[in-house]
C-alpha positions in Angstrom: -98.7 85.5 -35.7 -99.2 86.1 -39.7 -102.1 86.7 -41.3 -101.9 83.6 -43.7 -100.9 81.5 -41.1 -97.7 80.8 -42.4 -94.4 82.2 -41.5 -90.7 81.0 -42.8 -88.8 79.8 -40.0 -85.4 79.1 -41.5 -83.4 81.3 -43.9 -79.9 81.2 -45.1 -77.6 81.4 -48.1 -75.0 78.8 -49.0 -71.5 79.1 -47.2 -69.6 80.6 -49.5 -71.1 82.9 -52.6 -69.0 84.2 -55.4 -66.4 81.7 -57.6 -66.7 78.2 -56.4 -65.6 75.6 -58.9 -64.9 73.3 -56.0 -68.9 73.1 -55.3 -71.5 71.0 -57.9 -75.1 72.4 -58.1 -76.1 70.2 -56.4 -74.1 70.1 -53.5 -74.7 74.1 -53.4 -78.5 72.7 -52.8 -77.8 70.9 -50.2 -75.3 73.2 -48.3 -78.0 76.0 -48.4 -80.4 73.2 -46.9 -78.5 72.1 -43.8 -77.6 75.9 -43.0 -81.8 76.5 -43.1 -82.0 73.2 -41.2 -79.6 75.0 -38.8 -81.3 78.2 -38.5 -84.8 76.0 -37.9 -83.5 73.7 -35.5 -84.5 70.8 -37.7 -83.3 68.3 -39.3 -84.1 66.5 -42.3 -86.1 63.7 -41.2 -88.4 67.0 -40.1 -89.0 67.7 -43.6 -91.9 66.6 -45.5 -92.3 68.9 -48.5 -89.7 69.7 -50.7 -89.4 72.4 -53.7 -87.1 73.6 -56.1 -86.0 74.6 -59.8 -83.4 74.1 -61.7 -82.6 70.5 -60.0 -85.0 67.8 -60.0 -86.6 67.7 -56.9 -86.3 63.9 -56.8 -82.7 64.1 -56.8 -82.8 66.5 -53.6 -84.9 64.3 -51.8 -82.4 61.2 -52.5 -79.3 63.5 -51.5 -81.0 64.7 -48.7 -82.4 61.8 -47.6 -86.2 63.2 -47.1 -89.5 61.7 -47.4 -91.8 64.1 -48.1 -95.6 64.0 -48.7 -95.6 66.8 -51.1 -93.0 67.9 -54.0 -93.1 71.4 -56.0 -90.7 71.1 -58.9 -92.1 74.1 -60.6 -89.5 76.5 -62.8 -90.5 79.1 -64.6 -87.2 81.0 -64.1 -85.6 83.3 -61.5 -89.3 84.1 -59.7 -89.5 80.2 -59.2 -89.2 80.5 -55.5 -91.6 82.6 -54.8 -94.4 80.5 -56.9 -92.9 77.9 -54.4 -93.8 80.0 -51.1 -97.4 80.7 -52.4 -97.7 76.6 -53.3 -96.2 76.0 -50.0 -98.7 78.2 -48.2 -101.5 76.1 -49.7 -100.0 72.7 -48.9 -99.6 73.5 -45.6 -103.0 75.2 -44.9 -104.4 72.4 -46.9 -102.7 69.8 -44.7 -100.7 68.1 -47.3 -97.4 68.6 -45.1 -96.2 70.2 -42.1 -93.0 71.8 -42.6 -91.7 72.6 -46.5 -88.2 72.6 -47.6 -87.2 75.2 -50.4 -83.8 75.1 -52.1 -81.7 77.1 -54.5 -78.8 76.1 -55.9 -76.7 77.0 -59.0 -73.3 76.8 -60.7 -73.9 80.0 -62.7 -70.5 80.9 -63.3 -68.3 78.0 -62.6 -70.6 75.9 -64.6 -70.6 72.6 -62.3 -72.6 71.2 -64.3 -73.2 73.7 -67.0 -76.8 74.6 -67.3 -78.8 73.9 -70.2 -81.4 77.5 -69.3 -81.6 80.0 -70.6 -80.0 79.8 -74.3 -80.3 78.6 -76.8 -84.6 77.8 -77.1 -84.8 74.0 -77.9 -85.4 74.6 -81.9 -89.0 73.0 -81.2 -89.7 75.8 -78.7 -91.7 78.9 -79.2 -88.6 80.8 -78.7 -86.9 78.9 -81.1 -89.4 78.8 -83.9 -89.9 82.4 -83.7 -87.5 84.5 -81.7 -84.0 82.7 -81.9 -83.7 82.7 -85.9 -84.2 86.6 -85.3 -80.5 87.0 -83.9 -81.5 87.5 -80.2 -78.2 85.5 -78.5 -79.4 85.6 -74.8 -81.2 88.2 -72.1 -78.9 91.0 -72.7 -80.0 91.2 -76.5 -83.5 89.9 -76.2 -84.7 92.5 -73.0 -83.3 95.7 -75.1 -86.8 95.4 -76.8 -88.8 96.1 -74.4 -86.3 98.5 -72.4 -85.9 100.6 -75.5 -89.8 101.0 -75.9 -89.8 101.8 -72.4 -86.8 105.0 -72.7 -88.2 106.4 -75.8 -91.7 105.9 -74.7 -91.2 108.3 -71.3 -88.3 110.2 -72.6 -85.9 108.5 -69.9 -82.2 109.2 -71.0 -79.3 106.1 -70.6 -77.9 108.3 -67.8 -80.8 108.3 -65.6 -81.2 104.3 -66.5 -77.1 104.3 -64.9 -78.3 105.9 -61.7 -80.1 102.2 -60.9 -76.4 100.5 -60.7 -74.9 103.5 -59.3 -77.5 103.1 -56.0 -77.1 99.6 -56.1 -73.6 99.7 -55.7 -73.7 102.2 -53.0 -76.3 99.3 -51.0 -73.2 96.9 -51.8 -71.0 99.0 -50.2 -72.5 97.8 -47.0 -72.6 94.4 -47.7 -69.2 92.2 -46.9 -70.5 89.0 -49.1 -71.1 91.4 -52.4 -69.6 90.3 -55.2 -69.0 94.0 -56.2 -68.8 96.7 -53.9 -66.6 99.6 -54.9 -68.3 102.6 -55.6 -69.2 103.8 -59.3 -70.3 106.7 -60.9 -72.8 107.0 -63.7 -70.0 108.1 -66.2 -68.1 104.7 -65.4 -71.5 102.8 -66.0 -72.1 104.8 -69.4 -67.9 104.1 -70.1 -68.3 100.2 -69.6 -68.2 97.5 -71.9 -71.0 97.9 -74.4 -72.8 95.1 -74.4 -75.9 95.1 -76.1 -77.4 99.2 -76.3 -78.8 100.5 -74.5 -76.9 98.2 -71.9 -73.5 98.2 -70.6 -71.8 95.9 -68.6 -72.4 97.7 -65.4 -76.1 97.7 -65.9 -76.2 94.0 -66.6 -75.5 91.7 -64.1 -72.5 89.4 -62.8 -72.8 85.5 -63.3 -71.9 83.7 -59.8 -72.4 80.5 -57.9 -74.4 80.2 -54.9 -77.4 79.1 -53.5 -80.1 79.6 -50.9 -83.1 77.7 -49.0 -86.4 78.6 -46.9 -88.1 76.6 -44.5 -92.0 76.9 -43.8 -94.6 76.3 -41.3 -97.9 76.7 -39.8 -97.6 79.5 -37.2 -98.7 77.2 -34.8 -95.7 74.7 -35.2 -94.0 77.9 -35.1 -94.2 78.5 -32.1 -92.3 75.1 -30.8 -88.8 76.1 -33.0 -85.7 77.6 -32.5 -85.7 79.9 -35.2 -86.6 83.7 -35.4 -90.3 83.3 -37.9 -91.0 85.8 -40.3 -94.4 86.1 -40.9 -95.8 85.4 -44.7 -98.4 88.5 -45.1 -99.3 88.1 -48.7 -98.5 86.6 -52.3 -99.0 86.6 -55.4 -98.1 84.5 -58.7 -98.4 85.2 -62.7 -97.3 84.7 -66.1 -97.8 86.4 -69.6 -96.1 85.1 -72.2 -93.1 82.9 -73.3 -92.3 85.2 -76.1 -91.1 88.5 -75.0 -92.0 89.8 -78.6 -95.7 89.0 -77.5 -96.2 90.9 -74.5 -98.8 92.6 -74.4 -97.2 96.2 -73.9 -93.7 96.7 -74.0 -93.3 99.6 -71.1 -94.7 97.4 -68.3 -95.3 93.7 -67.2 -99.1 92.4 -67.0 -97.6 89.5 -64.5 -95.6 92.4 -62.4 -99.3 94.2 -61.9 -101.4 90.9 -61.4 -98.8 89.3 -59.2 -98.5 92.5 -57.1 -102.2 93.2 -56.9 -103.0 89.6 -55.5 -100.0 89.9 -52.8 -101.3 93.2 -51.7 -104.6 92.5 -51.2 -103.9 88.9 -49.5 -101.9 91.4 -47.0 -104.4 93.8 -46.7 -101.7 96.6 -47.1 -100.9 100.0 -48.8 -97.9 101.0 -50.2 -97.4 103.5 -47.3 -97.0 100.4 -45.8 -94.3 99.0 -46.7 -90.6 99.6 -45.2 -88.5 97.8 -47.4 -88.7 96.3 -51.2 -86.6 94.1 -53.6 -87.1 94.3 -57.0 -85.5 91.2 -58.8 -82.4 93.0 -61.3 -80.7 91.7 -63.6 -80.8 94.3 -65.5 -81.0 98.2 -64.9 -84.1 99.1 -66.0 -86.0 96.2 -64.2 -86.3 97.9 -60.9 -88.0 100.9 -63.0 -91.0 98.7 -64.2 -91.3 97.1 -60.4 -91.4 100.3 -58.9 -94.5 101.5 -61.4 -96.5 98.1 -62.3 -96.4 97.3 -58.3 -97.9 101.0 -57.5 -95.0 102.8 -56.0 -94.2 105.4 -58.7 -96.6 106.3 -61.9 -95.8 104.9 -65.4 -92.7 106.6 -66.3 -91.9 108.3 -63.1 -89.6 105.5 -61.6 -86.3 106.4 -63.4 -87.0 110.8 -61.7 -87.4 108.4 -57.8 -84.5 106.8 -58.3 -82.8 109.7 -59.3 -83.8 111.4 -56.3 -82.2 109.1 -54.4 -85.4 107.5 -52.5 -84.2 104.2 -53.1 -80.6 105.3 -51.9 -79.2 104.7 -48.5 -81.3 107.4 -46.2 -84.1 107.3 -48.6 -87.9 107.0 -47.8 -88.3 103.5 -49.9 -85.0 101.5 -49.6 -84.6 99.1 -52.6 -82.9 96.2 -53.3 -80.7 96.7 -50.1 -78.1 93.5 -50.4 -76.9 95.3 -53.4 -79.3 93.3 -55.7 -78.6 91.1 -58.7 -76.6 93.8 -60.3 -73.9 94.2 -57.3 -74.5 91.1 -54.8 -74.6 88.3 -56.9 -76.3 86.3 -59.4 -75.9 82.5 -60.4 -78.8 82.7 -63.0 -82.3 82.4 -61.1 -82.1 85.4 -58.8 -85.0 85.1 -56.6 -83.9 83.6 -53.8 -81.4 85.8 -52.8 -83.8 88.8 -53.2 -85.9 86.5 -50.5 -83.2 85.9 -48.1 -82.6 89.4 -47.9 -86.3 90.1 -46.7 -86.1 88.1 -44.0 -82.7 89.3 -43.1 -84.2 92.8 -42.9 -87.8 91.3 -40.8 -85.7 89.8 -38.6 -83.2 92.9 -38.3 -79.8 91.6 -39.1 -79.4 92.6 -42.3 -75.9 94.1 -43.3 -77.3 97.5 -44.4 -80.4 97.0 -41.7 -83.6 99.6 -42.2 -84.6 100.8 -38.8 -88.0 100.1 -37.8 -88.5 98.0 -40.7 -91.7 95.5 -40.3 -92.9 95.2 -43.9 -90.8 94.2 -46.8 -92.2 93.4 -50.5 -89.9 90.8 -52.3 -90.5 90.9 -56.4 -89.5 88.1 -58.7 -89.1 87.9 -62.4 -89.5 84.7 -64.3 -87.6 84.6 -67.6 -88.0 87.2 -70.0 -90.9 89.2 -68.8 -92.6 85.6 -68.9 -93.8 85.0 -65.1 -93.5 86.9 -62.1 -93.8 86.1 -57.9 -94.2 88.6 -55.6 -94.1 87.9 -51.3 -94.8 90.1 -48.7 -93.2 89.9 -45.4 -93.6 90.9 -41.8 -91.5 91.4 -38.6 -92.8 89.7 -35.4 -91.0 92.7 -33.8 -93.0 94.7 -31.6 -91.7 98.0 -31.8 -93.3 99.0 -28.2 -90.7 96.5 -26.4 -87.9 98.5 -28.0 -87.2 101.4 -25.1 -85.7 103.8 -27.9 -88.9 103.3 -30.2 -90.6 106.6 -28.4 -87.5 108.5 -29.0 -87.7 108.0 -32.7 -90.0 109.3 -35.4 -90.9 106.4 -37.6 -92.2 105.9 -40.8 -95.8 106.0 -40.3 -97.5 102.9 -41.3 -100.6 104.0 -42.1 -100.1 107.5 -41.9 -102.9 107.9 -39.7 -102.3 110.1 -36.6 -104.7 110.7 -33.3 -103.9 113.7 -31.3 -104.6 112.7 -27.7 -103.9 113.7 -24.3 -102.6 111.1 -21.8 -105.6 110.8 -20.1 -107.5 109.3 -23.6 -105.2 106.5 -23.9 -106.7 104.1 -22.1 -110.3 105.2 -23.5 -107.8 104.5 -27.0 -106.8 101.3 -25.8 -110.3 99.7 -24.9 -112.2 101.4 -28.0 -110.0 99.9 -30.7 -108.5 96.9 -28.6 -105.0 98.5 -29.2 -102.6 96.1 -27.3 -100.2 99.2 -25.4 -98.3 97.8 -22.5 -98.4 99.0 -18.9 -94.2 99.7 -19.2 -94.9 101.8 -22.6 -97.5 104.1 -21.0 -95.9 104.3 -17.9 -92.8 105.9 -19.4 -94.6 107.7 -21.7 -96.3 109.6 -18.6 -92.8 109.8 -17.2 -91.1 111.7 -20.2 -92.3 115.4 -19.7 -89.5 116.3 -22.0 -91.3 114.3 -25.1 -94.8 114.9 -24.4 -94.7 117.9 -27.1 -94.5 115.2 -29.6 -94.3 111.7 -29.6 -94.7 108.8 -32.2 -95.1 105.3 -31.1 -96.5 102.5 -33.0 -99.5 100.2 -32.1 -101.0 96.8 -33.3 -104.4 97.2 -33.6 -106.0 93.5 -33.5 -109.1 94.8 -34.6 -108.2 95.8 -37.7 -105.3 93.0 -37.9 -102.7 96.3 -38.8 -100.0 98.7 -37.4 -100.4 102.2 -36.8 -98.7 105.2 -35.9 -100.2 107.5 -32.9 -99.3 111.1 -32.5 -99.4 112.6 -28.7 -99.0 116.5 -28.8 
């Protein structure tokens, strides 16, 4: 059961990712949708809510043969799909629909058909009137404005910035579907083609083709479906400005901070509870902003955090474990792919699976720091059901340790209403060699949260 009462019951990407000139944009949407439906054990006629961006939802309704009671065409850039989740949660809770399909498909590389967004902006738009005349020719050039201020303000070098794509390539090497897998060094990043200072080629995302889809429903309905459910613990969204030049502060995103806080508050978790993070990364600086604006690092400290390999394989906070937009794939609106990796991690099926991962934070960017969406996912896996869990020291979800004796376990169970299984208690009592120091996770129905119990 999720705290919000809503879960993801189907999730899938397109059958192929990468260079797909033989598949149109709407076909990518349909392929991803059919794959997600198969994952959930559903058919198109079971869907009565639909949301999408980059494609007209009405066109998808006709193409897939759906009769919706709820339609959402919110399009604010790459984080649109995070916003779709939050809107679908509200619609499902209100009873406007029972099962929602969220789709994405984008021919970013092959351009079948050529996308209208993001550049050049319409002459009559705010961007067309007040930014485009002064020389920026797309995201790689205009995003240099905040990143240059950020580097200068906090004394961060380009070498430190280059560590972001270096580490994400390490994650990508573990992912068979990643666009880039070859390992790179800081020197490789800095010596790659200059795009717009300080960005070199390896600090920028590739252009690829692909898509993904998610299916959401209420927890009550999820019980009857075949797919492995992923509870949605919290969600947030926000926006700041259509003009990057009018950001409140070039070193931080107000939209990031707001959407992140909303999601964390709804989920009722702390940063210490988080096992896995996905941060939208069309460019190398974005994970640094995300780590700081979401509260995992203090302002100006994310570069050192990454440089110390805390986000790398084996680090204490795995970030962008698919390889991210910099190495896995980026068709133009990356948010769906970040969500797919969050779901895979919570299902325990990711190529670079994080052991004992129970909470994933997925954070997205829309436009040029224009909008943001944050989704917090949980796992339905109970660690007490894993026979090996008492033999591993797992990350402490609340960093709460109780020193207790074996004869006090039952008292704790009654006092805190912890769900300790009889079989687990028997294993604990029958394993003398583990008694000096045991770690295992318990779920409290009183506090609706996970905790660590330590037996010494």
